[in-house]
N, C-alpha and C positions, 0 to 999 in steps of 0.2 A: 230452594238451595242451589236450583239452576240458575237464578238470578244473582245469587251470592257469588256464584262461579265466575259469570260473566261479568261481574262487578270488578272481582278481583283480575280477571283478564285485562279489562279495560284500563285498570289503574296501572296494573303491568306494563302494558305497553303504551301508555303516556309519560312512564315515568322513562320508560327506555327512550321513547323519541325527545322526551324533553332533553336527557342526558347527550344525545346525540346532538342537539341544535346547539347545546352549549358548548360541546366540544369543538362544533364546528365555527360558532362566533368568537372561542378562545383562540384557536389555530388563524382565523383570518383576522382578529386583532394584533397577535404577532407578527404577521405576516406587514401588515401595515406598520408597525412598529418598527420592524427593519427596514422597511422601504423608507421611511421617515426618519431613521437614524443614519442613513448612507446616502443623503442626497448629493452632498460632494462628489463621491464616488463616480456616481452615473452622470453628474453633470458636469464634472470636471473639465478643465480648457484640453489637456490630453486626450480625454475619453471624446469630447467634440471634435477635435483636430481627427483623430482616427476614424470616427463616423464619417467624417465628409470624404477622406480620402477612399474609404472603402466604397461610398456610392458612385464618387466621381467614376474610379477605375474599375467597377463590378468586381470586388476581392470578396472572397467568402472568408480568408483567414483560418480555411483547414488546414492546408498544407504549408508547412514552413520549414526550413532549413537551419539546422542549428549549426552557426557559423561563428570565427572571430576574427579579430580586427587586425589585419596586417601592419596598420599604421594609425597613428591617430586622424581623426576626421570628424567633422561636423556635419550633422544631418542638413538636408536642405527640405523646406516645407513642400516643394514641388519637384517633379524629375526632369526639368530645363535645365541646363548647367548654369543659366543665370538667376535659377531662384535664390531667394533669400534664405540664409542660414540661420539654424538656432544658435542661440550665443552659448554655448558650451562644446566640448570638445571629446568624441569618444576614445579612451586611450588605446595603443595599441594592446592587442592580446585580450581585449574585453569578448565577452560573448555576446553577441547579437543574433535574431532570428530573421533570417531570410524570408520573406512572404512571396513578392511579386516580382519578376525581372520586367525591365523595360529595354528591350531591344534597341529602340531608335536612339533612346538618351543614355545607353550603356550604363545604367544604374538599377539598383535595387531597392524595393520599399521595404525597411526592415523595422524591427522593433527592439528598443533598448531600454529596459526597465519600463518607465511608462511613457516613453517617449515612439513616437510613429513618425518616418521621414524616409527621406531618400539619398544615397549614397552611391558613391561611384563603385563600380562592379569590382575593380581591380584592388581593392581597398579590403575585400571579405574573402574567406578562405574556408570552406566548407569544413566542418568537422568529420572526419571518418566514419561511415556508416559500419553496422552491424557486419562480422565477416558472414553472416549467413545468408546477408541480401545477395540476391544474383540478379542480375541484370537480364539472361534468358529468360528467364520466367515472363517477359513482358512480350515477347513474339514468338511467331513460328517461322518468319526468315526476319534475319537482321536488316537495318538499316545498311548501305551502301555508298560509298564517298563517290561521288562523280565530276568534284575539282581538287586539285593539287591545292595542299596547306602549305603557303610558304610564309614563315613567318620573317619579318623584319625587325632588325635590331633597331631601338630607338637612338635619333640621330643625338640625345644630348649626352650619351655615353660611349662616343666613338673610340676612345683608347683605352677604356676600362671594359670590355667585352667578356661576357661570363658564358660558359657552357653549361649545360644541362638540361633536364627536363621540367616541362611545366604540366602539372598533371591536372585535368579539369573533368567537370562533369559537364555534360551538354543536355539539352532536351531540342528532339528532332521532333518537329511536329509532322502531321499527315501528309504535307505537302513538301516534305524534305527540307523545309527553312529549318535554321537553327534558331529558337527564340528565347532560349535562357541559357546562361552559361555562368557556371560558378568553378571556381579555383577552389580543388584538393589539396594541391601540393603547390606551392609557389616558389617564385625566384625573384628575389627585390629587384625591381629595375625591369625584368622581362615579362611580368604578369601582363601589363597592358598590350604588349606587343602581341603576346599569346591569344588573347582575347580577341584583338584586331583581326588575325589571321582565321580563327574560326567562324566568326562573325559572316566572315565572306564567303565559305563553305557553303555549297549544294549536295544535298544526299539523295539518294533514293530511299523512300519512308520504309519503316519496319512494316512487316504485314502478320496479323493476328487473325485467327478464324476467317481467313480469305478477305478480311479487309486491312487496309493502310491504315497505322496507328500512330499516335505520339510516344515516344519513349526516352528514357533517360539512357544515356550512355558515358561511358569514360573515355576520356582522349589524351593523348599524351603528345606535346607539342615540344619538338627537340631544339635548340639551339645549339649549333655546332660552327666552329670557327673554321 
């Protein structure tokens, strides 16, 4: 009787183990099939370009800002102003995702549909954030400006000057330097001048828990005749 019970237990265990192995093999086969069915997505030209950019500029892609195009423009393959451009144009008012700002080249790495490339900073405007967001949560002591911000009207429109405020969001790092700038509410013809003025500014960095920290802050650049 004992041997019969032991035999039944062994048979039950073997059946269960076989079932688990079968399920595991089925799952593995399904995963292999999915990987086989999607080689183009993983190895597409656009994805290869994206991976090259992320490795070269040490980008994680975790943080992105939803923005829209203020005017039509084409993406560059590199941040340099003379870098070759893609053979299509993103229309005005299209939605893009700003990934990383290049302060020296004055451009953003953006994602548009399946494309990744660089575009001039004055061509995109951030979509306003949720009203519940509070900048003050970032610091115990806010950043303080050390230099005067004096925007200069662009030379190309000397007789047709506009008044108003260009609203931007800037990132001030722990050294007090402006490292990222994005337009929140722009004025056509004045956005570039506003960013020029801000990039020359220097700040006392914000402090959180006794340490200097980098923070995002809103700014308004006033153009007045």
